[in-house]
KEDO-755248 format. One line per field, with one value per residue: residue in one letter; x, y, z of N, C-alpha, C, O in turn. Coordinates in nm, 3 decimals, always signed. Layout:
N
rest [A; ...]
n_c1 [X; ...]
n_c2 [Y; ...]
n_c3 [Z; ...]
ca_c1 [X; ...]
ca_c2 [Y; ...]
ca_c3 [Z; ...]
c_c1 [X; ...]
c_c2 [Y; ...]
c_c3 [Z; ...]
o_c1 [X; ...]
o_c2 [Y; ...]
o_c3 [Z; ...]
END
This chain:
126
rest [M; R; N; K; N; K; Q; I; L; V; V; G; D; R; V; L; I; R; P; D; K; G; E; K; K; S; K; A; G; L; Y; L; P; P; S; V; V; E; K; Q; E; V; L; S; G; I; V; V; E; V; G; P; G; I; P; L; G; N; P; E; E; N; L; D; E; P; W; S; T; N; D; G; G; S; V; K; Y; I; P; P; Q; A; E; V; G; D; M; A; L; F; V; N; K; A; S; I; E; V; K; I; E; N; E; D; Y; L; I; M; P; Q; S; A; I; L; I; L; I; R; D; D; L; H; S; L; A; D]
n_c1 [+7.193; +7.216; +7.273; +7.298; +7.619; +7.676; +7.701; +7.454; +7.487; +7.327; +7.346; +7.386; +7.093; +6.930; +6.675; +6.603; +6.342; +6.106; +5.881; +5.514; +5.303; +5.113; +4.858; +4.539; +4.493; +4.689; +4.913; +4.945; +4.675; +4.596; +4.390; +4.428; +4.324; +4.164; +4.244; +4.485; +4.653; +4.617; +4.763; +5.010; +5.146; +5.195; +5.308; +5.335; +5.529; +5.768; +6.001; +6.348; +6.598; +6.789; +6.992; +7.278; +7.218; +7.231; +7.529; +7.703; +7.922; +8.207; +8.173; +8.380; +8.584; +8.727; +8.664; +8.618; +8.501; +8.353; +8.301; +8.498; +8.713; +8.955; +8.956; +8.903; +8.639; +8.458; +8.259; +7.937; +7.593; +7.260; +7.022; +6.803; +6.450; +6.300; +6.260; +6.396; +6.146; +5.921; +5.635; +5.604; +5.485; +5.503; +5.645; +5.638; +5.780; +6.034; +6.170; +6.431; +6.462; +6.574; +6.731; +6.791; +6.946; +6.734; +6.502; +6.286; +6.348; +6.342; +6.503; +6.534; +6.541; +6.494; +6.339; +6.128; +5.964; +5.620; +5.454; +5.511; +5.424; +5.407; +5.450; +5.315; +5.430; +5.663; +5.812; +5.796; +5.996; +6.229]
n_c2 [+0.928; +1.282; +1.565; +1.886; +1.967; +1.719; +1.352; +1.095; +0.807; +0.496; +0.192; -0.140; -0.374; -0.170; +0.105; +0.441; +0.642; +0.897; +1.008; +0.994; +1.284; +1.188; +1.166; +1.004; +0.890; +0.751; +0.894; +0.727; +0.655; +0.459; +0.349; +0.381; +0.238; +0.409; +0.325; +0.207; +0.472; +0.621; +0.474; +0.472; +0.253; +0.151; +0.319; +0.499; +0.585; +0.740; +0.585; +0.718; +0.626; +0.336; +0.060; -0.125; -0.387; -0.735; -0.835; -1.102; -1.376; -1.505; -1.840; -2.012; -1.932; -1.911; -1.714; -1.524; -1.275; -1.192; -0.946; -0.768; -0.777; -0.634; -0.645; -0.492; -0.431; -0.679; -0.764; -0.933; -0.892; -0.962; -0.811; -0.552; -0.542; -0.289; +0.023; +0.325; +0.592; +0.404; +0.370; +0.310; +0.080; +0.037; -0.113; +0.090; +0.077; -0.055; +0.139; +0.435; +0.754; +1.020; +1.342; +1.510; +1.799; +1.959; +1.812; +1.539; +1.194; +0.843; +0.552; +0.210; -0.170; -0.359; -0.553; -0.456; -0.340; -0.391; -0.378; -0.270; +0.003; +0.042; +0.275; +0.211; +0.338; +0.372; +0.114; +0.046; +0.209; +0.105]
n_c3 [+1.780; +1.726; +1.890; +1.894; +1.992; +2.046; +2.035; +2.117; +2.193; +2.213; +2.386; +2.367; +2.413; +2.446; +2.450; +2.344; +2.418; +2.349; +2.574; +2.552; +2.646; +2.848; +2.747; +2.709; +2.474; +2.253; +2.005; +1.778; +1.791; +1.972; +2.240; +2.595; +2.896; +3.173; +3.412; +3.390; +3.269; +3.489; +3.704; +3.577; +3.496; +3.233; +2.955; +2.662; +2.375; +2.155; +1.952; +1.952; +1.950; +1.902; +2.048; +1.928; +1.964; +2.122; +2.228; +2.075; +2.106; +1.936; +1.859; +1.813; +1.952; +2.293; +2.489; +2.772; +2.789; +2.545; +2.424; +2.479; +2.289; +2.072; +1.785; +1.561; +1.528; +1.480; +1.633; +1.658; +1.645; +1.798; +1.647; +1.767; +1.764; +1.752; +1.576; +1.503; +1.505; +1.553; +1.733; +2.057; +2.322; +2.639; +2.974; +3.264; +3.471; +3.424; +3.310; +3.278; +3.367; +3.191; +3.123; +2.842; +2.696; +2.796; +2.754; +2.801; +2.844; +2.810; +2.909; +2.838; +2.840; +2.565; +2.618; +2.784; +2.631; +2.511; +2.285; +1.949; +1.720; +1.393; +1.125; +0.783; +0.600; +0.700; +0.736; +0.470; +0.361; +0.396]
ca_c1 [+7.108; +7.292; +7.193; +7.379; +7.757; +7.677; +7.639; +7.401; +7.477; +7.237; +7.422; +7.333; +6.974; +6.848; +6.605; +6.564; +6.210; +6.043; +5.731; +5.392; +5.272; +5.021; +4.717; +4.462; +4.489; +4.831; +4.927; +4.898; +4.533; +4.592; +4.338; +4.485; +4.216; +4.190; +4.334; +4.641; +4.688; +4.617; +4.873; +5.138; +5.213; +5.214; +5.307; +5.375; +5.632; +5.810; +6.140; +6.422; +6.732; +6.811; +7.122; +7.311; +7.143; +7.282; +7.647; +7.745; +8.076; +8.260; +8.158; +8.513; +8.706; +8.697; +8.683; +8.524; +8.423; +8.385; +8.277; +8.624; +8.802; +8.965; +9.005; +8.853; +8.461; +8.415; +8.153; +7.815; +7.493; +7.127; +6.975; +6.653; +6.318; +6.257; +6.318; +6.374; +6.031; +5.816; +5.541; +5.611; +5.379; +5.613; +5.634; +5.724; +5.873; +6.163; +6.238; +6.480; +6.423; +6.694; +6.698; +6.911; +6.908; +6.598; +6.380; +6.263; +6.366; +6.339; +6.587; +6.479; +6.587; +6.387; +6.238; +6.022; +5.840; +5.509; +5.423; +5.525; +5.322; +5.491; +5.374; +5.326; +5.527; +5.814; +5.853; +5.821; +6.111; +6.366]
ca_c2 [+1.058; +1.411; +1.680; +1.986; +1.928; +1.589; +1.237; +1.018; +0.637; +0.412; +0.058; -0.298; -0.392; -0.052; +0.179; +0.568; +0.702; +1.005; +0.979; +1.085; +1.379; +1.145; +1.177; +0.879; +0.845; +0.810; +0.953; +0.615; +0.619; +0.365; +0.418; +0.325; +0.255; +0.510; +0.247; +0.205; +0.570; +0.651; +0.400; +0.480; +0.129; +0.103; +0.408; +0.504; +0.703; +0.735; +0.543; +0.794; +0.586; +0.204; +0.003; -0.226; -0.532; -0.807; -0.882; -1.241; -1.393; -1.612; -1.972; -2.081; -1.874; -1.939; -1.589; -1.503; -1.136; -1.168; -0.807; -0.695; -0.790; -0.527; -0.704; -0.391; -0.440; -0.793; -0.824; -0.958; -0.861; -1.006; -0.682; -0.521; -0.519; -0.159; +0.093; +0.471; +0.631; +0.344; +0.404; +0.168; +0.068; -0.033; -0.116; +0.209; +0.032; -0.105; +0.261; +0.527; +0.891; +1.102; +1.483; +1.553; +1.918; +2.019; +1.743; +1.424; +1.095; +0.728; +0.450; +0.080; -0.261; -0.379; -0.670; -0.384; -0.302; -0.470; -0.389; -0.158; +0.028; +0.103; +0.311; +0.101; +0.387; +0.370; -0.011; +0.035; +0.302; +0.043]
ca_c3 [+1.779; +1.730; +1.956; +1.913; +1.959; +2.103; +2.000; +2.207; +2.175; +2.283; +2.401; +2.386; +2.360; +2.504; +2.352; +2.395; +2.371; +2.379; +2.606; +2.520; +2.761; +2.923; +2.717; +2.722; +2.329; +2.197; +1.875; +1.712; +1.800; +2.082; +2.376; +2.741; +2.998; +3.268; +3.553; +3.343; +3.283; +3.636; +3.777; +3.522; +3.484; +3.094; +2.894; +2.513; +2.344; +2.013; +1.972; +1.877; +1.913; +1.952; +2.044; +1.833; +1.997; +2.229; +2.156; +2.042; +2.095; +1.863; +1.931; +1.783; +2.057; +2.426; +2.556; +2.897; +2.766; +2.402; +2.374; +2.505; +2.176; +1.985; +1.650; +1.426; +1.519; +1.426; +1.727; +1.591; +1.752; +1.750; +1.626; +1.827; +1.683; +1.763; +1.506; +1.502; +1.450; +1.593; +1.872; +2.165; +2.432; +2.748; +3.127; +3.304; +3.595; +3.363; +3.230; +3.381; +3.308; +3.182; +3.062; +2.732; +2.631; +2.861; +2.680; +2.872; +2.739; +2.887; +2.850; +2.884; +2.760; +2.455; +2.671; +2.870; +2.523; +2.515; +2.149; +1.853; +1.607; +1.303; +1.013; +0.684; +0.492; +0.763; +0.698; +0.297; +0.308; +0.430]
c_c1 [+7.209; +7.195; +7.307; +7.515; +7.763; +7.611; +7.589; +7.422; +7.421; +7.327; +7.339; +7.204; +6.857; +6.788; +6.579; +6.434; +6.159; +5.905; +5.629; +5.375; +5.143; +4.878; +4.662; +4.448; +4.616; +4.824; +4.900; +4.743; +4.494; +4.513; +4.380; +4.365; +4.254; +4.278; +4.480; +4.709; +4.711; +4.748; +5.005; +5.224; +5.255; +5.225; +5.354; +5.455; +5.675; +5.975; +6.232; +6.560; +6.723; +6.956; +7.148; +7.241; +7.235; +7.393; +7.662; +7.885; +8.107; +8.236; +8.315; +8.626; +8.621; +8.738; +8.586; +8.466; +8.460; +8.361; +8.413; +8.726; +8.842; +9.048; +8.926; +8.676; +8.416; +8.296; +8.018; +7.716; +7.361; +7.061; +6.838; +6.541; +6.265; +6.341; +6.288; +6.235; +5.911; +5.764; +5.538; +5.517; +5.479; +5.582; +5.686; +5.802; +6.003; +6.252; +6.320; +6.486; +6.543; +6.623; +6.810; +6.856; +6.773; +6.481; +6.391; +6.270; +6.329; +6.414; +6.543; +6.533; +6.458; +6.282; +6.100; +5.920; +5.733; +5.465; +5.484; +5.452; +5.422; +5.402; +5.415; +5.421; +5.660; +5.866; +5.881; +5.952; +6.232; +6.393]
c_c2 [+1.168; +1.506; +1.806; +1.965; +1.816; +1.477; +1.148; +0.887; +0.578; +0.254; -0.063; -0.292; -0.266; +0.050; +0.296; +0.601; +0.826; +0.993; +1.058; +1.170; +1.299; +1.153; +1.020; +0.826; +0.878; +0.846; +0.858; +0.583; +0.480; +0.413; +0.322; +0.352; +0.333; +0.427; +0.236; +0.332; +0.611; +0.611; +0.418; +0.371; +0.109; +0.267; +0.394; +0.622; +0.666; +0.688; +0.640; +0.757; +0.450; +0.168; -0.089; -0.361; -0.596; -0.864; -1.034; -1.268; -1.511; -1.751; -2.067; -2.024; -1.893; -1.815; -1.580; -1.372; -1.118; -1.031; -0.727; -0.713; -0.664; -0.557; -0.637; -0.421; -0.555; -0.849; -0.832; -0.931; -0.905; -0.860; -0.661; -0.517; -0.366; -0.094; +0.248; +0.509; +0.526; +0.387; +0.261; +0.205; -0.027; -0.012; +0.003; +0.171; +0.011; +0.025; +0.352; +0.656; +0.977; +1.227; +1.502; +1.698; +1.963; +1.929; +1.608; +1.311; +0.945; +0.630; +0.320; -0.023; -0.282; -0.470; -0.586; -0.346; -0.426; -0.484; -0.245; -0.138; +0.123; +0.168; +0.220; +0.193; +0.385; +0.241; -0.034; +0.105; +0.230; -0.057]
c_c3 [+1.797; +1.796; +1.984; +1.879; +2.020; +2.038; +2.082; +2.151; +2.252; +2.292; +2.409; +2.350; +2.433; +2.419; +2.420; +2.348; +2.439; +2.437; +2.581; +2.667; +2.856; +2.874; +2.714; +2.587; +2.286; +2.049; +1.734; +1.698; +1.892; +2.209; +2.486; +2.822; +3.112; +3.398; +3.486; +3.340; +3.428; +3.707; +3.719; +3.502; +3.331; +3.028; +2.742; +2.496; +2.208; +2.034; +1.880; +1.867; +1.966; +1.956; +1.941; +1.846; +2.099; +2.149; +2.160; +2.027; +1.986; +1.902; +1.918; +1.890; +2.186; +2.515; +2.666; +2.856; +2.609; +2.366; +2.394; +2.393; +2.114; +1.838; +1.543; +1.404; +1.441; +1.521; +1.631; +1.705; +1.724; +1.761; +1.691; +1.712; +1.652; +1.665; +1.533; +1.450; +1.490; +1.733; +1.952; +2.291; +2.531; +2.890; +3.154; +3.413; +3.539; +3.285; +3.335; +3.289; +3.304; +3.102; +2.983; +2.668; +2.661; +2.811; +2.785; +2.776; +2.847; +2.829; +2.904; +2.817; +2.695; +2.528; +2.765; +2.765; +2.499; +2.368; +2.071; +1.753; +1.515; +1.180; +0.887; +0.588; +0.561; +0.732; +0.563; +0.262; +0.339; +0.328]
o_c1 [+7.293; +7.076; +7.384; +7.547; +7.877; +7.497; +7.681; +7.361; +7.449; +7.371; +7.228; +7.175; +6.738; +6.847; +6.539; +6.414; +6.167; +5.812; +5.640; +5.422; +5.082; +4.786; +4.741; +4.394; +4.659; +4.723; +4.855; +4.694; +4.391; +4.558; +4.370; +4.308; +4.371; +4.367; +4.580; +4.818; +4.824; +4.826; +5.106; +5.346; +5.359; +5.132; +5.406; +5.459; +5.624; +6.054; +6.210; +6.641; +6.657; +7.037; +7.058; +7.213; +7.313; +7.381; +7.626; +7.960; +8.023; +8.297; +8.351; +8.738; +8.499; +8.829; +8.473; +8.352; +8.556; +8.411; +8.434; +8.833; +8.752; +9.155; +8.883; +8.611; +8.343; +8.241; +7.998; +7.741; +7.332; +7.049; +6.755; +6.558; +6.203; +6.460; +6.181; +6.204; +5.799; +5.835; +5.491; +5.487; +5.521; +5.512; +5.780; +5.895; +6.096; +6.358; +6.291; +6.509; +6.606; +6.515; +6.921; +6.751; +6.699; +6.366; +6.497; +6.222; +6.291; +6.402; +6.512; +6.587; +6.348; +6.161; +5.998; +5.804; +5.768; +5.441; +5.499; +5.408; +5.484; +5.297; +5.524; +5.488; +5.763; +5.983; +5.967; +6.015; +6.340; +6.498]
o_c2 [+1.150; +1.523; +1.811; +1.944; +1.795; +1.484; +1.095; +0.864; +0.593; +0.212; -0.067; -0.214; -0.279; +0.082; +0.290; +0.585; +0.851; +0.970; +1.181; +1.132; +1.370; +1.146; +0.926; +0.716; +0.993; +0.820; +0.894; +0.505; +0.414; +0.505; +0.200; +0.462; +0.329; +0.482; +0.262; +0.334; +0.632; +0.691; +0.391; +0.380; +0.046; +0.340; +0.290; +0.724; +0.570; +0.741; +0.650; +0.822; +0.434; +0.227; -0.132; -0.433; -0.524; -0.922; -1.087; -1.203; -1.598; -1.779; -2.159; -2.072; -1.894; -1.817; -1.627; -1.362; -1.058; -0.999; -0.627; -0.654; -0.581; -0.513; -0.700; -0.430; -0.538; -0.957; -0.750; -0.942; -0.886; -0.802; -0.750; -0.490; -0.332; -0.124; +0.289; +0.455; +0.563; +0.428; +0.151; +0.314; -0.138; +0.081; +0.040; +0.245; +0.060; +0.017; +0.351; +0.659; +1.004; +1.228; +1.511; +1.710; +2.003; +1.970; +1.582; +1.311; +0.965; +0.610; +0.320; +0.015; -0.245; -0.464; -0.643; -0.321; -0.540; -0.598; -0.137; -0.232; +0.226; +0.116; +0.162; +0.135; +0.394; +0.246; -0.114; +0.077; +0.284; -0.122]
o_c3 [+1.885; +1.769; +2.080; +1.762; +2.063; +1.991; +2.145; +2.047; +2.371; +2.185; +2.461; +2.259; +2.459; +2.316; +2.536; +2.227; +2.559; +2.359; +2.584; +2.775; +2.936; +2.955; +2.716; +2.576; +2.277; +1.984; +1.625; +1.616; +1.884; +2.278; +2.473; +2.823; +3.151; +3.463; +3.552; +3.397; +3.472; +3.759; +3.783; +3.492; +3.313; +3.064; +2.703; +2.565; +2.150; +2.113; +1.759; +1.799; +2.069; +1.886; +1.869; +1.750; +2.160; +2.041; +2.265; +1.954; +1.962; +2.005; +1.991; +1.901; +2.196; +2.598; +2.651; +2.901; +2.560; +2.258; +2.325; +2.411; +2.102; +1.795; +1.446; +1.300; +1.343; +1.498; +1.541; +1.825; +1.606; +1.869; +1.674; +1.593; +1.551; +1.650; +1.575; +1.344; +1.457; +1.826; +1.923; +2.341; +2.501; +2.931; +3.083; +3.446; +3.604; +3.224; +3.454; +3.168; +3.407; +3.043; +3.035; +2.605; +2.572; +2.826; +2.842; +2.662; +2.963; +2.708; +3.023; +2.714; +2.736; +2.505; +2.804; +2.798; +2.471; +2.326; +2.128; +1.687; +1.541; +1.145; +0.883; +0.503; +0.494; +0.695; +0.527; +0.160; +0.314; +0.332]
END
């Protein structure tokens, strides 16, 4: 994600989300019950950036830290399911709030996401 003179890189299986402003109905038309909204246990937001995924080591090499090799980017990843533009419903406890250029975002591992809602047009464009 580019922001003015900065590039924001999300690492590993993490996801950067712009949270919804706390409405009971999400932009995707998903209604959250009042008990969930009040407790802020589950939130929704739009995925704005995703990391490359979980790094995998080469099974033929016996390295303690397969991600530390400097052989020209041959690290392979298990890609995340989340894509930029998806609407995500996620567990709030697993998120970390950050402010970038006066805008609020949440960073979380992909495992904190309960469901993804993707526009049909979004998935057809790929």
